[in-house]
C-alpha positions in Angstrom: 14.6 -14.3 -2.3 17.4 -16.9 -1.9 20.9 -15.6 -1.4 21.9 -17.2 -4.8 19.3 -15.1 -6.6 20.5 -12.0 -4.8 24.1 -12.7 -5.8 23.0 -13.2 -9.4 21.2 -9.9 -9.4 24.1 -8.0 -7.9 26.5 -9.6 -10.4 29.3 -9.2 -8.0 30.3 -12.6 -6.7 31.2 -13.7 -10.2 34.0 -11.2 -10.1 35.2 -12.5 -6.8 35.1 -16.1 -7.9 37.1 -15.6 -11.0 40.7 -16.5 -10.1 39.7 -17.5 -6.5 42.3 -20.0 -5.2 41.1 -23.0 -3.3 42.9 -24.1 -0.1 42.5 -27.1 2.1 39.7 -27.0 4.6 41.1 -25.5 7.8 38.9 -27.9 9.9 40.1 -31.0 8.1 42.2 -32.1 11.1 39.6 -31.2 13.7 37.1 -33.9 14.6 33.6 -32.4 14.4 31.6 -32.1 17.6 28.6 -34.3 17.9 25.2 -33.1 19.0 22.2 -35.2 20.0 20.0 -34.2 17.2 16.3 -34.7 17.6 14.2 -34.9 14.4 11.1 -32.7 14.5 7.9 -32.9 12.5 6.1 -30.0 10.9 2.4 -30.6 10.3 1.0 -30.1 6.8 -0.6 -26.6 6.6 -4.3 -26.4 5.6 -4.9 -26.6 1.9 -3.8 -28.9 -1.0 -0.9 -31.4 -0.2 2.6 -30.6 -1.4 6.2 -30.6 -0.5 7.3 -28.4 2.4 9.9 -25.8 1.7 11.7 -24.5 4.9 13.8 -21.4 4.6 14.3 -19.7 7.9 13.8 -19.9 11.7 13.6 -17.6 14.7 12.9 -17.7 18.4 11.9 -15.2 21.1 9.7 -14.9 24.2 9.7 -18.7 24.7 8.4 -19.5 21.2 10.0 -20.9 18.1 9.1 -20.2 14.4 9.9 -21.8 11.1 8.8 -20.3 7.8 8.8 -21.3 4.1 6.2 -22.5 1.7 4.3 -25.5 0.3 5.0 -26.5 -3.3 2.6 -28.7 -5.3 3.5 -31.3 -7.9 4.0 -28.7 -10.7 6.0 -26.2 -8.5 3.3 -23.7 -7.6 3.8 -22.4 -4.1 1.9 -20.9 -1.2 3.3 -19.4 2.0 3.6 -21.5 5.1 4.8 -21.0 8.7 4.8 -22.9 11.9 5.2 -22.0 15.6 6.2 -24.0 18.7 6.2 -23.3 22.5 9.0 -25.7 23.1 10.8 -26.3 19.8 9.4 -29.8 19.7 5.7 -29.7 19.0 4.7 -27.5 16.1 1.5 -25.9 14.8 0.9 -24.5 11.4 0.0 -20.8 11.4 -2.8 -19.3 9.4 -1.6 -17.1 6.5 -3.7 -14.4 4.9 -2.3 -13.2 1.6 -3.9 -10.2 0.0 -2.2 -10.1 -3.5 -1.8 -12.4 -6.5 1.9 -12.9 -5.8 1.4 -13.0 -2.0 -0.7 -16.1 -2.5 2.4 -17.7 -4.1 5.0 -16.3 -1.7 7.9 -18.3 -0.3 8.6 -16.8 3.2 12.3 -16.6 3.4 13.3 -14.3 6.3 11.7 -14.0 9.8 12.5 -11.9 12.8 10.9 -11.9 16.3 10.2 -9.1 18.8 8.0 -9.1 21.9 6.6 -12.5 21.0 5.5 -11.5 17.5 7.1 -12.1 14.1 7.5 -10.2 10.9 8.6 -11.7 7.7 9.8 -11.3 4.1 8.1 -13.2 1.3 8.7 -13.2 -2.4 7.7 -14.9 -5.7 9.3 -14.3 -9.0 6.9 -13.2 -11.7 6.0 -10.5 -14.2 7.4 -10.0 -17.7 11.0 -10.0 -16.4 10.7 -12.7 -13.7 11.8 -10.4 -11.0 11.0 -11.2 -7.3 7.7 -9.7 -6.1 8.5 -9.0 -2.5 6.3 -8.0 0.4 6.4 -8.0 4.2 4.1 -10.0 6.5 3.1 -9.2 10.0 1.6 -11.3 12.8 -1.8 -10.4 14.3 -2.6 -10.9 18.0 -4.5 -14.1 17.1 -1.3 -15.5 15.4 -2.4 -15.0 11.8 0.2 -13.9 9.4 -1.1 -11.2 7.1 0.6 -9.8 3.9 1.1 -6.1 4.2 0.0 -3.9 1.3 2.7 -1.7 -0.1 3.4 0.3 -3.2 5.1 -1.8 -5.9 8.3 0.3 -6.0 8.8 0.2 -2.2 10.6 -3.2 -2.7 10.5 -3.5 -6.5 10.5 -1.3 -9.6 13.4 -0.2 -11.8 15.7 0.7 -8.8 15.3 -2.7 -7.1 18.2 -5.1 -6.6 17.4 -7.3 -3.6 15.6 -7.4 -0.3 17.8 -9.6 1.9 16.9 -10.0 5.6 14.6 -8.6 8.2 15.7 -7.9 11.8 14.0 -6.9 15.0 15.1 -4.6 17.8 13.8 -2.4 20.7 12.9 0.4 18.3 11.1 -1.7 15.7 12.1 -3.5 12.6 14.8 -3.1 9.9 15.3 -4.7 6.5 18.7 -4.9 4.9 19.1 -5.0 1.1 20.3 -3.2 -1.9 19.0 -0.7 -4.5 20.6 0.6 -7.7 22.6 3.1 -5.6 24.0 0.3 -3.4 23.2 -0.8 0.2 19.8 0.3 1.5 17.5 -0.3 4.5 13.8 -0.2 5.2 12.7 0.7 8.7 9.4 0.4 10.6 8.2 0.9 14.2 5.3 -1.6 13.8 6.1 -3.9 10.9 3.2 -2.3 9.0 4.5 0.8 7.2 8.1 0.6 6.1 10.2 3.6 5.0 12.9 3.0 2.4 16.2 4.7 2.8 18.3 4.5 -0.3 21.1 6.7 -1.6 22.0 7.5 2.0 25.5 8.9 2.7 28.0 6.2 3.8 25.4 3.5 3.3 25.0 3.7 -0.5 27.7 3.3 -3.0 29.9 6.4 -3.8 33.3 7.2 -5.3 34.9 4.5 -3.2 32.8 1.7 -4.8 29.5 -0.1 -4.8 28.0 -1.4 -1.6 25.6 -4.2 -0.7 23.9 -5.0 2.6 23.2 -8.6 3.4 21.9 -8.7 7.0 20.9 -6.6 10.0 20.7 -6.9 13.8 20.0 -4.8 16.8 23.0 -4.1 19.0 23.6 -2.4 22.4 23.2 1.1 21.0 21.3 0.8 17.7 21.4 -1.1 14.5 24.2 -3.0 12.7 24.5 -4.0 9.1 26.8 -6.6 7.4 27.7 -6.3 3.8 30.3 -5.8 1.1 32.1 -3.2 -1.1 33.3 -3.6 -4.6 36.0 -0.9 -4.9 35.9 1.4 -7.9 38.1 -0.3 -10.5 38.6 -3.3 -8.2 37.9 -7.0 -8.8 37.6 -8.3 -5.3 34.9 -7.7 -2.7 35.8 -6.3 0.7 33.8 -6.9 4.0 31.9 -3.9 5.4 29.8 -3.2 8.4 27.6 -0.2 9.3 26.4 1.2 12.6 23.4 3.5 13.2 21.7 4.8 16.3 18.4 5.4 14.6 18.4 3.5 11.3 18.5 6.8 9.3 22.1 8.0 9.6 24.8 5.4 9.1 28.6 5.1 9.6 30.6 2.8 7.4 33.4 0.6 8.7 35.8 -1.3 6.5 36.4 -4.6 8.3 40.0 -5.8 8.6 40.8 -8.8 6.5 44.4 -9.7 6.7 43.8 -13.0 4.8 42.4 -11.1 1.8 39.1 -9.9 0.6 35.7 -11.2 1.5 32.1 -10.2 2.5 30.2 -9.8 5.7 27.1 -12.1 5.5 25.5 -12.3 8.9 25.5 -10.3 12.1 24.1 -11.0 15.6 24.3 -9.6 19.1 26.2 -11.8 21.6 25.6 -10.4 25.1 27.2 -7.0 25.1 29.2 -7.7 21.9 28.2 -7.8 18.2 29.6 -10.5 15.9 29.7 -10.5 12.1 30.6 -13.5 10.1 31.3 -14.0 6.4 33.8 -15.1 3.8 37.4 -14.1 4.4 40.3 -15.1 2.3 39.7 -18.7 1.2 37.4 -19.6 4.0 35.1 -18.0 6.6 35.8 -15.6 9.4 34.4 -13.5 12.2 34.7 -9.9 13.4 33.8 -8.5 16.8 32.6 -5.1 17.7 34.2 -3.7 20.8 32.1 -0.5 21.2 34.6 1.7 19.4 35.5 -0.4 16.3 35.9 -3.8 14.7 38.7 -6.4 15.0 39.2 -9.7 13.4 38.2 -12.8 15.4 38.5 -16.5 14.6 38.5 -18.2 11.2 36.7 -21.4 10.2 36.1 -23.6 7.2 37.3 -23.2 3.6 35.9 -22.9 0.1 35.6 -26.4 -1.1 33.6 -26.5 -4.2 32.8 -24.5 -7.4 29.7 -22.7 -5.9 29.4 -19.5 -3.8 30.8 -19.7 -0.3 28.2 -18.1 1.9 27.2 -18.0 5.6 23.5 -18.8 5.5 22.7 -18.5 9.2 24.0 -17.2 12.5 22.4 -17.8 15.9 23.1 -17.4 19.6 22.2 -20.1 22.1 23.3 -19.5 25.7 27.1 -18.8 25.4 27.4 -20.4 22.0 27.5 -18.7 18.6 26.4 -21.1 15.8 27.0 -20.5 12.1 25.8 -22.6 9.1 27.4 -22.1 5.8 27.6 -23.5 2.3 31.2 -23.8 1.1 30.4 -24.4 -2.6 30.4 -28.2 -2.1 28.0 -28.8 0.8 26.7 -27.2 4.0 28.6 -27.2 7.3 28.0 -26.0 10.9 30.5 -24.4 13.3 30.2 -23.3 16.9 32.1 -20.7 18.9 32.0 -20.5 22.8 33.8 -17.1 22.9 31.8 -14.7 20.6 33.6 -15.7 17.5 37.1 -16.0 18.8 37.5 -19.7 18.2 35.4 -22.2 16.2 34.8 -25.9 16.1 33.1 -27.8 13.3 29.8 -29.5 14.3 28.3 -32.5 12.5 25.0 -31.6 10.9 22.3 -34.2 11.3 22.2 -34.9 7.6 24.2 -34.2 4.5 22.8 -31.2 2.6 24.3 -30.4 -0.9 25.1 -26.8 -1.5 22.9 -26.4 -4.6 20.6 -23.8 -6.1 17.4 -25.3 -4.6 18.9 -26.1 -1.2 18.7 -24.0 2.0 19.9 -24.3 5.6 19.1 -21.9 8.5 19.5 -22.0 12.3 17.9 -20.3 15.3 18.8 -20.4 18.9 17.3 -19.7 22.3 18.3 -20.8 25.8 20.7 -23.7 25.4 19.0 -25.1 22.2 19.3 -24.6 18.5 16.8 -25.5 15.8 18.2 -26.3 12.3 16.0 -26.3 9.2 17.3 -27.8 5.9 16.0 -28.3 2.4 18.2 -30.4 0.2 16.2 -29.6 -3.0 14.0 -32.7 -2.6 12.7 -32.7 0.9 12.8 -30.5 4.0 13.7 -31.5 7.5 14.0 -29.9 11.0 16.0 -30.8 14.0 16.7 -29.6 17.5 19.7 -30.1 19.8 21.1 -28.8 23.1 24.4 -27.0 23.0 24.7 -26.7 26.8 27.8 -28.9 27.2 29.5 -28.2 23.9 33.2 -27.5 24.4 33.2 -28.4 28.0 
């Protein structure tokens, strides 16, 4: 599901946006860094022709992945994914859906572990038009197969959204929300997922309603990024959670001296963990020091009437790369010091921040791959960040 649909389902961001003051872009006086972007070509997957929809990217074990769908002339979709050994030459992966909605899935989140990927796919349908979500796993021969699951594992009357999938040494974790608030789904093998909803500290309680937006494996377990709408409050607050096993969670209210906000993405950066999201009138980062969280650097500013959201976070060498929509368009920023300072980076193309657009980033070694869909066409680029900031 797109993050805009998730926001609509949660019905929280509208509260935040009402009365949200706009401020000048904090990067306005900083000249964007320029990368040597190389355009990449994704081959058409087997089947009828159509427009490629790219939604997410990942890399591990010397292999890159891009996932999304193919849409035909009337808007019908089918799942699609690609892999590359070098981030330059790509091959379409075989997909094996097993359900009516699976054959229409748009693959929107991918994670990689031990050279294999697992994915989330969804397609709206049914009497109420709710997302029909399922996981996908990769077989040894590279085929992506939809995983059969009970309808109410991801859907049903308690469903809100299924946000992002992450991989770690102990398996896989999905971040999302249920009627009780933030929830997770965990699996050792990306086959059978266990839902944990209503969990102490994770779910909403007398302090307010929680939502989880992203997950990552850290030095000592799992990390979640999300938000809290305090009971009786009107502004969201940024929240993170930590867990050693994915079952018991500790909640951390993230410091936000510039005002409220949300934690949108989380990633491990060496021995540290960095969370990024909206903070005050722009974006900001927080860093985990092993005992707690502290504010790190700020970047960007809300510039348009839409939802300001960090859509992607990646690590390439010593660089942390974030892509975000500021309500007017998408931008990219890079940090050489685990979120302490940020510089704007020129994207290879202008991408409007609209309901049908999407941007994501993946990193490995000293390279990043950026995928973008402007609502009319999808494109992919690669660039080295080795000498950025030197």
